[in-house]
TORSETOR-125958 format. One line per field, with one value per residue: residue number from 1; residue in one letter; x negated, y negated, z negated of N, C-alpha, C in turn. Coordinates in pm, whole numbers. Atoms other than C-alpha are relative to their C-alpha. Example, Ala and Ser with C-alpha at 12.3 -4.5 7.8 and 13.67 -1.06 7.14 Angstrom:
BEGIN
k c(1/2)
r c(A/S)
n.px c(-89/82)
n.py c(119/119)
n.pz c(0/6)
ca.px c(-1230/-1367)
ca.py c(450/106)
ca.pz c(-780/-714)
c.px c(-90/77)
c.py c(-120/-109)
c.pz c(0/-73)
//
This chain:
BEGIN
k c(1/2/3/4/5/6/7/8/9/10/11/12/13/14/15/16/17/18/19/20/21/22/23/24/25/26/27/28/29/30/31/32/33/34/35/36/37/38/39/40/41/42/43/44/45/46/47/48/49/50/51/52/53/54/55/56/57/58/59/60/61/62/63/64/65/66/67/68/69/70/71/72/73/74/75/76/77/78/79/80/81/82/83/84/85/86/87/88/89/90/91/92/93/94/95/96/97/98/99/100/101/102/103/104/105/106/107/108/109/110/111/112/113/114/115/116/117/118/119/120/121/122/123/124/125/126/127/128/129/130/131/132/133/134/135/136/137/138/139/140/141/142/143/144/145/146/147/148/149/150/151/152/153/154/155/156/157/158/159/160/161/162/163/164/165/166/167/168/169/170/171/172/173/174/175/176/177/178/179/180/181/182/183/184/185/186/187/188/189/190/191/192/193/194/195/196/197/198/199/200/201/202/203/204/205/206/207/208/209/210/211/212/213/214/215/216/217/218/219/220/221/222/223/224/225/226/227/228/229/230/231/232/233/234/235/236/237/238/239/240/241/242/243/244/245/246/247/248/249/250/251/252/253/254/255/256/257/258/259/260/261/262/263/264/265/266/267/268/269/270/271/272/273/274/275/276/277/278/279/280/281/282/283/284/285/286/287/288/289/290/291/292/293/294/295/296/297/298/299/300/301/302/303/304/305/306/307/308/309/310/311/312/313/314/315/316/317/318/319/320/321/322/323/324/325/326/327/328/329/330/331/332/333/334/335/336/337/338/339/340/341/342/343/344/345/346/347/348/349/350/351/352/353/354/355/356/357/358)
r c(M/K/T/L/I/W/I/G/F/C/Q/S/L/F/A/A/I/L/M/F/K/K/R/E/S/S/L/S/D/K/I/L/S/G/W/L/L/L/L/S/A/D/F/L/S/C/G/I/N/Y/E/F/F/E/K/P/L/L/S/S/S/F/L/L/F/N/P/A/L/Y/L/Y/I/C/S/L/T/R/S/N/F/K/L/K/W/L/H/I/L/H/L/A/P/F/I/I/F/E/I/Y/A/Y/R/I/Q/Q/S/F/S/L/D/T/F/F/I/K/D/V/H/Y/I/F/R/M/V/F/G/A/A/T/I/I/S/W/L/V/Y/N/P/L/S/L/V/L/V/H/K/Y/R/I/R/L/H/N/Q/L/S/N/I/E/R/N/E/N/L/S/W/V/L/A/V/A/I/F/Y/V/V/Y/C/I/L/A/F/L/I/T/V/V/A/Y/Y/E/K/L/N/P/L/T/P/H/I/Y/N/Y/I/S/L/L/V/L/I/Y/V/M/S/F/Y/G/L/K/Q/K/V/L/P/K/L/L/L/M/D/E/Q/L/I/P/Y/K/N/S/T/L/N/K/K/T/K/E/I/I/K/L/K/I/I/D/Y/F/E/E/Q/K/G/F/L/N/P/D/L/N/M/D/L/L/S/D/S/L/K/I/P/K/Y/Q/L/T/E/V/L/N/A/D/I/G/K/S/F/F/Q/F/V/N/F/Y/R/V/E/A/V/K/Q/M/L/V/D/P/K/N/K/Y/S/I/E/A/I/G/Y/E/C/G/F/T/S/K/S/S/F/Y/T/V/F/K/N/I/T/G/V/T/P/I/S/F/R/K/S/I/P/V)
n.px c(-44/79/119/-75/-8/73/11/-88/52/93/-91/-101/93/11/-115/-31/129/-31/-94/74/102/-59/44/-140/-75/-149/36/-16/90/69/-126/34/81/39/-67/44/90/-99/36/84/12/-103/126/129/-83/-3/124/25/-86/28/135/5/-73/17/-143/-35/-72/-167/-41/-109/64/-148/-6/51/-5/-183/-37/56/-43/-59/40/40/-91/-56/65/8/-91/-116/69/-15/20/39/34/14/66/-174/11/68/-33/-31/91/41/29/169/56/-1/41/143/74/-18/45/126/-2/-47/70/-111/27/-108/-16/-150/-9/-42/-8/-123/-56/-16/106/-21/-25/-128/-108/70/-32/-123/-1/133/-83/-76/60/39/-115/-41/171/1/-205/-26/110/54/-88/27/83/19/-91/78/74/-76/-15/99/48/-116/47/126/-126/-56/68/99/-98/84/44/154/45/64/-76/-138/43/-20/88/-97/-180/-16/40/-82/-82/51/-11/-172/-24/100/-76/-111/112/44/-90/-46/116/-52/-101/58/94/-33/-55/91/121/82/114/-54/81/-24/-76/92/85/-34/-55/103/66/-114/97/62/-60/-4/107/29/-58/-14/107/-8/-81/28/99/44/-118/-5/-39/-105/-131/-104/-155/-46/-5/-162/-22/-94/-103/-30/-158/-13/-124/-152/-117/7/-72/72/-126/29/43/144/74/-20/33/135/48/50/174/99/4/5/157/125/-33/25/158/91/50/64/195/94/102/-36/-142/-93/-183/-27/27/-133/-65/97/-6/-136/-89/-10/56/67/-57/-104/28/47/-140/-22/92/10/-118/-141/118/36/168/103/56/70/-91/-14/94/112/-81/36/80/-11/-52/119/50/-71/-58/110/33/-63/42/103/120/114/163/100/48/-149/-3/-1/-162/-69/34/-80/-110/-22/81/98/67/-22/-76/-103/-97/-44/-97/-139/-74/15/-172/-147/-88/-3/91/121/-54/87/-71/-84/82/-34/-206/-85/64/75)
n.py c(135/98/8/90/109/95/-45/40/177/-30/16/142/180/31/-4/73/77/3/42/108/37/-16/175/19/-64/99/-21/-72/-39/58/-112/-185/21/13/-82/-152/42/-32/-207/-41/-49/-127/-119/-1/9/-72/-31/86/-90/-64/-68/-27/-16/-151/-89/153/113/85/135/9/28/-3/84/88/5/77/172/53/-71/184/145/5/22/108/104/-47/28/149/44/136/-48/82/-27/88/-27/-63/-167/-71/-146/-125/-101/45/-174/-112/97/-38/-111/-22/86/-52/-99/110/44/-76/-128/-66/-98/-32/-97/-89/-37/84/96/-59/-32/109/4/206/3/-48/126/71/-135/58/95/-34/-80/15/120/-23/-56/89/112/-94/74/132/-15/-102/81/110/7/-101/12/97/-78/-67/88/22/-102/52/157/-6/6/118/85/17/-118/-74/53/-66/-42/43/137/-89/-36/-123/-105/18/-94/-158/46/15/-98/-92/54/-50/-91/-25/94/-52/-139/60/29/-132/-120/58/-124/-150/-15/-9/-133/-142/8/-25/95/174/124/5/97/96/-41/27/134/68/-49/88/132/-28/-54/166/138/-17/-7/99/35/14/41/97/51/-14/95/116/51/-67/107/62/-17/-102/-11/82/80/-62/24/-152/20/-145/-20/-36/149/33/54/-50/-133/-109/48/82/-148/-71/70/-25/-118/52/118/-47/-100/13/19/-133/-64/65/82/-84/50/-83/-51/83/-77/86/27/56/49/131/24/-7/133/93/42/31/108/-53/-66/-138/-109/-109/-126/-88/-69/-9/-107/-32/7/-26/-117/-85/8/115/138/-56/-88/66/-1/-93/-78/-6/9/-176/-30/88/-55/-182/-29/16/-158/-93/41/-55/60/37/-36/-45/-14/11/41/140/-9/89/157/105/31/38/-36/23/-114/-109/-77/25/-65/-150/-5/50/-165/-180/54/24/-140/-168/-41/108/28/-104/-154/96/18/-94/-84/32/-110/40)
n.pz c(24/22/-169/-125/-1/-100/-131/11/13/-115/-105/-11/5/-157/-137/42/-43/-132/-47/9/-116/-73/-116/-10/72/25/171/33/23/87/74/-5/109/102/29/43/104/110/36/101/180/22/-30/138/146/27/32/90/114/3/90/99/128/-113/24/-96/72/-20/-129/-102/-159/-90/40/-70/-113/-53/-22/-85/-168/-78/-6/-117/-109/-45/-63/-79/-79/37/-36/100/74/48/198/101/119/70/-33/111/39/-56/-10/102/57/-7/119/169/47/-74/101/85/-6/-4/127/85/-11/36/-132/-31/29/46/153/61/-108/85/153/55/99/25/-68/-91/-87/-138/-126/-53/-58/-190/-77/-70/-105/-137/-77/18/-94/-120/-16/-63/-124/-162/-80/-50/-48/-80/-52/-52/-45/-90/-99/-62/-111/-43/-115/-81/-102/-1/-75/-157/-123/70/73/-51/111/130/74/63/137/46/89/157/33/13/73/77/-4/147/135/79/-8/105/96/6/-4/78/84/-43/104/111/39/-25/70/93/47/-31/110/-35/-17/-24/-80/-160/-99/-73/-90/-109/4/-56/-214/-105/-59/-45/-117/-27/-39/-74/-112/28/-73/-140/-127/20/-92/-177/-39/-3/8/-160/-54/92/-105/65/150/42/56/77/-115/-151/33/-6/-120/41/1/-165/-80/-109/-61/-136/-133/18/12/-141/-39/79/10/-159/-124/82/-82/-131/48/15/-128/-84/-16/72/102/69/-119/39/119/66/37/141/-9/-42/-138/-42/49/-89/-146/-2/82/118/94/31/36/-139/-62/36/49/-135/-3/53/14/-94/-118/54/-2/33/-129/-66/-44/-124/-156/-117/-105/-167/-22/0/-104/-117/-6/-75/-138/-101/53/-119/-147/-53/-38/158/-17/122/124/95/154/-104/14/73/27/-93/27/58/122/79/36/-4/103/-6/-103/-33/47/20/-96/1/84/-69/-78/33/-21/-16/-106/-74/4/-120/-155/-128/-75/-145/-81/-84)
ca.px c(-21/-290/-473/-101/-86/-411/-361/-21/-176/-479/-242/14/-291/-446/-123/-2/-415/-354/-12/-189/-407/-169/-232/89/226/627/772/921/549/453/775/671/306/397/655/388/161/406/381/56/79/382/102/-162/85/159/-208/-279/-6/-124/-528/-426/-120/-142/198/392/584/967/978/1205/1023/1424/1437/1192/1227/1644/1599/1296/1417/1724/1518/1326/1566/1727/1456/1438/1781/1906/1810/1840/1688/1433/1264/1313/1163/1628/1520/1267/1504/1632/1304/1337/1490/1222/1022/1169/1197/850/723/978/868/513/589/790/583/876/803/976/1093/1463/1386/1433/1623/1968/1891/2033/1703/1619/1570/1896/2068/1743/1755/2095/2111/1795/1953/2290/2084/1912/2258/2376/2014/2128/2559/2445/2129/2127/2509/2426/2082/2233/2540/2283/2142/2407/2519/2222/2240/2588/2485/2178/2451/2634/2369/2131/2170/1784/1698/1280/1177/1029/1327/1616/1517/1551/1272/1434/1820/1593/1386/1721/1929/1658/1633/2009/1966/1651/1836/2124/1824/1683/1989/2076/1755/1773/2086/1964/1657/1814/2081/1867/1601/1368/1015/1091/878/1045/1245/937/709/945/1053/655/592/917/715/455/592/766/482/321/592/673/288/295/589/524/212/352/693/677/865/1223/1415/1647/1899/1880/1879/2267/2390/2666/2892/2957/3344/3498/3757/4023/4138/4139/4360/4297/4668/4712/4705/4376/4257/4328/4217/3842/3841/3845/3567/3334/3435/3401/3038/2933/3109/3060/2750/2568/2469/2370/2022/1910/1673/1715/2083/2219/2548/2427/2316/2665/2829/2626/2740/3102/3218/3289/3233/3028/3263/3543/3345/3267/3608/3695/3422/3438/3859/4033/3700/3635/3223/2935/2789/2502/2741/2844/2588/2352/2688/2644/2325/2293/2563/2324/2050/2310/2375/2025/1944/2140/2078/1871/1682/1549/1195/1099/985/1304/1090/1088/1474/1552/1345/1501/1828/1817/1598/1279/1082/1064/1165/1440/1591/1558/1695/1984/2058/2005/2311/2539/2546/2407/2092/1729/1690/1482/1703/1941/1767/1719/2064/2131/2160/1909)
ca.py c(-31/-240/-186/-278/-574/-730/-560/-766/-1157/-1067/-1102/-1363/-1633/-1562/-1541/-1855/-2050/-1948/-2095/-2394/-2429/-2372/-2589/-2748/-2714/-2796/-2828/-2531/-2371/-2594/-2399/-2040/-2173/-2270/-2006/-1732/-1956/-1903/-1482/-1519/-1625/-1399/-1108/-1251/-1329/-981/-845/-1073/-937/-577/-613/-795/-692/-325/-357/-609/-932/-976/-1155/-1174/-1208/-1215/-1526/-1712/-1495/-1589/-1978/-1987/-1721/-2018/-2344/-2167/-2085/-2412/-2576/-2368/-2380/-2792/-3013/-3291/-3087/-3267/-3151/-3339/-3327/-3216/-2902/-2786/-2664/-2421/-2267/-2392/-2011/-1837/-2124/-2091/-1764/-1711/-1935/-1806/-1496/-1617/-1742/-1475/-1173/-1043/-680/-510/-211/-10/109/-148/-397/-319/-327/-619/-718/-1133/-1118/-959/-1275/-1407/-1075/-1135/-1403/-1283/-1035/-1233/-1509/-1299/-1142/-1480/-1620/-1259/-1359/-1697/-1686/-1363/-1487/-1810/-1725/-1435/-1657/-1976/-1710/-1531/-1927/-2026/-1753/-1799/-2175/-2071/-1871/-2134/-2339/-2184/-1939/-1840/-1756/-1644/-1431/-1694/-1933/-1593/-1580/-1216/-1093/-1336/-1200/-865/-1038/-1128/-794/-584/-799/-750/-391/-385/-648/-371/-34/-252/-306/116/246/35/225/549/489/400/670/954/835/822/629/251/68/249/-56/-251/-25/-74/-437/-494/-224/-383/-728/-672/-504/-867/-1083/-865/-886/-1263/-1321/-1216/-1348/-1663/-1728/-1667/-1886/-2205/-2501/-2448/-2724/-3015/-2928/-2573/-2655/-2735/-3016/-3070/-3252/-2953/-2961/-2676/-2549/-2422/-2792/-2850/-3026/-2907/-2769/-2489/-2691/-2885/-2513/-2382/-2673/-2664/-2332/-2366/-2608/-2404/-2090/-2277/-2416/-2073/-1885/-2181/-2381/-2106/-2287/-1989/-1979/-2271/-2132/-2430/-2454/-2522/-2651/-3013/-2971/-2813/-3081/-3351/-3181/-3141/-3437/-3266/-3232/-2920/-2852/-2795/-2642/-2434/-2347/-2266/-1999/-1855/-1889/-1829/-1658/-1470/-1530/-1719/-1977/-1716/-1427/-1611/-1693/-1410/-1212/-1403/-1421/-965/-958/-1180/-947/-609/-750/-845/-440/-311/-488/-251/-579/-699/-661/-778/-705/-629/-877/-1133/-1053/-1181/-1491/-1590/-1527/-1740/-1541/-1677/-1363/-1025/-898/-1107/-979/-651/-695/-866/-656/-346/-503/-578/-259/9/66/-102/-282/27/328/48/47/410/525/339/590/551)
ca.pz c(-17/-69/297/442/231/349/690/671/522/753/1063/975/892/1228/1409/1205/1300/1679/1727/1546/1805/2045/2432/2488/2139/2045/1745/1772/1777/1476/1281/1406/1215/996/934/933/711/428/511/453/99/83/166/-62/-362/-339/-317/-591/-798/-726/-813/-1091/-1272/-1066/-1007/-751/-890/-863/-495/-204/142/276/95/320/646/665/655/845/1175/1163/1154/1452/1682/1612/1707/1988/2165/1997/2191/1924/1704/1450/1073/810/481/379/537/305/107/308/181/-194/-362/-243/-426/-712/-764/-666/-934/-1178/-1107/-1148/-1527/-1691/-1485/-1404/-1182/-927/-1018/-986/-1276/-1471/-1237/-1435/-1760/-1973/-2136/-2193/-1857/-1660/-1575/-1362/-1152/-1125/-971/-698/-629/-544/-365/-137/-53/5/207/445/444/582/777/1021/1131/1190/1360/1594/1671/1773/1991/2172/2230/2384/2638/2697/2844/2997/3209/3245/3394/3621/3907/3836/3516/3475/3167/2926/2896/2810/2451/2490/2245/1967/2020/1997/1686/1575/1611/1431/1146/1075/1153/919/628/657/617/347/139/254/65/-206/-273/-203/-346/-698/-746/-601/-858/-616/-569/-739/-516/-171/-97/-120/37/311/285/389/681/852/785/922/1235/1272/1222/1517/1730/1657/1694/2061/2211/1997/2207/2518/2437/2599/2600/2775/3003/2799/3113/2906/2510/2349/2214/2002/2296/2481/2571/2513/2814/2524/2503/2880/3078/3363/3552/3783/4112/3984/3884/4237/4390/4176/4266/4657/4711/4454/4716/5023/4903/4838/5176/5397/5311/5164/4872/4721/4899/4752/4489/4304/4266/3929/3796/3776/4103/4198/4027/4221/4537/4449/4259/3978/3636/3489/3253/3493/3671/3429/3312/3682/3667/3353/3331/3625/3846/3576/3613/3479/3702/3706/3782/4049/4244/4265/4377/4691/4666/4664/4860/5120/5058/5126/5472/5587/5438/5693/6018/6193/6333/6000/6014/5673/5371/5073/4780/5133/5186/4852/4837/5131/4979/4714/4426/4272/4134/4226/3870/3879/4225/4161/3814/3923/4246/4036/3776/4023/4253/4057/4245/4312/4625/4730/4648/4883/5216/5210/5168/5455/5725/6035)
c.px c(-80/-88/111/4/-142/-25/118/-39/-116/60/52/-105/-52/110/31/-147/34/127/-40/-37/73/5/215/75/134/10/75/-131/-69/114/-67/-199/31/98/-111/-159/23/33/-79/-6/79/-65/-95/89/-24/-103/-74/9/-50/-169/8/86/42/157/53/180/123/-17/140/-55/164/67/-47/35/167/-21/-134/34/115/-37/-61/34/108/-50/0/88/73/-101/-25/-66/-155/-57/28/-56/173/-95/-76/108/101/-84/-16/92/-72/-146/-5/-18/-73/-43/88/-46/-137/-6/31/-106/81/-43/101/26/208/36/45/90/149/4/4/-127/-11/-10/59/40/-87/6/110/19/-46/31/140/-65/-44/94/54/-76/118/147/36/-58/7/143/5/-107/74/107/-84/-103/82/44/-77/19/165/-10/-79/68/60/-96/-134/25/-153/-49/-201/8/-26/153/147/-35/11/-81/52/125/-90/-77/131/77/-107/-68/156/10/-155/11/82/-57/-8/107/71/-71/-35/160/10/-86/20/118/-18/-145/-131/-134/75/-34/43/35/-116/-104/66/4/-143/-19/93/-72/-79/16/55/-66/-3/78/47/-159/6/78/-1/-74/29/151/-66/157/137/61/78/111/46/32/166/-22/117/107/108/176/71/163/134/80/43/152/63/198/-50/-45/-147/-48/-23/-114/-217/-98/-67/-79/-93/-15/-52/-188/-65/14/-82/-168/-82/-35/-101/-154/-79/-56/-12/131/13/88/-40/-6/206/154/-23/125/179/88/47/-70/7/110/173/-62/-18/137/60/-77/51/187/53/-119/-32/-176/-40/-40/-77/20/17/-91/-65/79/-36/-92/-57/124/-72/-85/51/-29/-152/-38/-31/61/-108/-116/-79/-74/-38/31/147/0/-1/161/41/-83/26/134/13/-150/-162/-118/47/72/173/94/20/57/163/88/24/157/77/59/-47/-133/-108/16/-70/59/114/-11/-12/147/67/-32/-83/96)
c.py c(-136/-19/-66/-150/-77/18/-182/-219/16/-92/-109/-117/12/-5/-200/-158/26/-119/-132/-118/28/-72/-13/-20/-59/-6/166/152/-48/61/132/-27/-10/79/122/-1/41/167/3/13/140/138/-38/-23/166/102/-14/112/196/59/-71/39/185/20/-122/-93/42/-87/67/-43/-75/-157/-126/66/-87/-157/-18/31/-70/-87/51/15/-148/-81/41/-7/-133/-57/-144/44/-60/63/-89/45/87/191/59/44/85/122/3/157/36/-52/19/129/99/-27/22/150/58/40/84/164/110/109/61/122/15/62/-54/-162/-76/15/-149/-36/-213/-17/6/-77/-19/128/18/-84/-4/69/-12/-139/29/131/-54/-20/147/-66/-77/-27/82/-8/-51/12/45/-60/-144/49/64/-184/-98/92/10/-175/37/94/-91/-106/7/144/97/-16/88/55/-54/-72/118/21/201/60/-95/56/153/-43/42/99/98/-35/-19/128/41/-67/134/169/-61/12/204/72/-59/96/108/1/4/122/136/-21/4/-114/-205/-96/63/-71/-99/45/-50/-91/-42/83/-83/-149/-62/33/-206/-107/30/-59/-206/-70/-52/-73/-132/-81/-28/-84/-109/-83/22/-159/-79/48/142/43/-57/-163/3/-97/89/-24/82/8/74/-135/-78/-30/-18/65/89/-14/-51/155/63/-114/-21/139/19/-69/109/135/-48/-77/144/90/-103/-89/29/-41/41/12/-105/9/-102/-83/12/-53/-123/-16/58/-97/-101/52/-2/-85/51/38/105/75/63/115/180/142/89/144/96/29/81/112/174/12/-100/-65/154/178/-1/8/102/106/-40/14/180/45/-32/155/178/-56/-68/152/25/-10/-4/-103/-112/48/-62/22/25/-131/-136/-45/-128/-126/-80/10/-75/59/-91/59/92/70/-76/86/145/121/13/117/175/2/13/134/111/27/-102/-18/105/108/-76/70/157/129/-61/67/-61/14)
c.pz c(10/145/127/-81/70/103/52/-41/72/189/20/11/123/93/-39/85/167/34/-50/113/179/138/-2/-128/-36/-145/-39/-92/-155/-143/-14/-88/-88/-152/-72/-83/-125/41/11/-91/-40/0/-121/-169/0/-5/-150/-119/-8/-48/-147/-118/64/-11/103/-91/91/163/118/158/60/-33/78/120/22/51/89/176/14/66/136/93/5/89/150/104/-7/75/-98/-136/-71/-178/-42/-100/-96/51/-35/-105/-15/-71/-225/-90/43/-119/-114/-23/28/-112/-116/-48/-84/-163/-89/41/-10/122/64/-17/-46/-116/-157/4/-58/-107/-44/-133/50/167/171/74/127/134/70/124/98/38/86/108/137/78/130/117/160/25/89/156/103/65/37/127/185/87/103/165/137/96/124/145/89/122/109/150/68/73/106/98/-57/-136/-16/-209/-134/-30/-9/-136/-55/-128/-130/-13/-91/-155/-136/-81/-100/-104/-44/-31/-192/-155/-86/-102/-159/-173/-35/-105/-77/-126/-34/-122/-219/-62/86/-116/86/-59/-52/70/179/48/-12/37/182/96/39/134/98/-9/90/137/65/30/115/102/12/82/154/126/-33/96/90/5/59/30/83/16/-103/76/-125/-140/15/-68/-57/100/98/-18/49/106/-54/12/47/13/66/40/53/137/-55/11/133/44/22/105/118/0/-104/123/146/33/-3/183/119/14/-79/-87/-95/42/-60/-181/-170/-101/-216/-65/-27/127/126/-23/7/139/28/12/-105/-148/-71/-77/53/54/-81/-11/119/-8/-96/-25/44/141/-55/-57/-90/119/36/80/149/104/-5/66/92/12/72/100/224/65/78/161/41/-3/109/126/25/93/-66/0/-180/-102/-153/-92/116/32/-138/-16/86/-41/-151/-200/-37/-73/47/-107/18/104/-63/-199/-28/120/-70/-128/29/62/-46/40/-6/154/136/100/164/140/11/-15/111/138/153/140)
//
């Protein structure tokens, strides 16, 4: 266990330094750097506990990880997000419980956690704060990423791997599963009289895995264009004032733009360009696409692109390579072309071409 703790300390500290030195460092990079630095401090304090007390003191990395993940996602996805001193309050529970646990030298052990001694109330408040932190921050983090990804599909026709924040979503989902398992392991360990340090060991193993993932992808994450970032003034089409006739007119204009003007062939096509071309507000276009046509902007544009690709692939006179056809039809990269084509048709472009009778 001691080896694991010191590996976690070194890895998180090294990752924090790399993030701090990252070129074109953004606010989200600084938050991630500070987050990793605090995680290194958490590993360090745990290592010190083993060295001097020969046991771990009561500590909850969840009280650090939960708000830090939420703030990091906020900084990535919100255009108007600014780090303020008030945000330190999110870390207040972690700092308070950490300091008080050191002061009273409260050890972490399931055997004594529910014993009604002088520190019983402190442990109960600590446990309640951890659970509340899970229940508040985890849903908020998942909702933020989900809303961003929906907005992304309603804004762009080509989505690069760096823009979709799939790794952040994966971390958020993994973390939710990790928290649920941590709770179940704690319950089982308590009632089955397992090693009282089992939850503690599981916690720091999982935390080390998360640190590796965050440091790897965090270093690769680039600043997102402002076009993609969410703001608070988005107009929900649940309160739409569009009548049925207006919706039908907008729908026909959209279809005409794609079928007659072939707007989907423009690789840079986005909702702003479509709005400017049709002279229709973005939120009205989004409403008609989502509610009436039943597709996001991304799905709608790429449906036409895939259909154009299929027509070129079945044309015996066409001598272009598959990749060249993808670029010709509006895709900007081979990976996104192959992914979108398979999602829509169920097969890769290569398999589709091979299935065409000679």
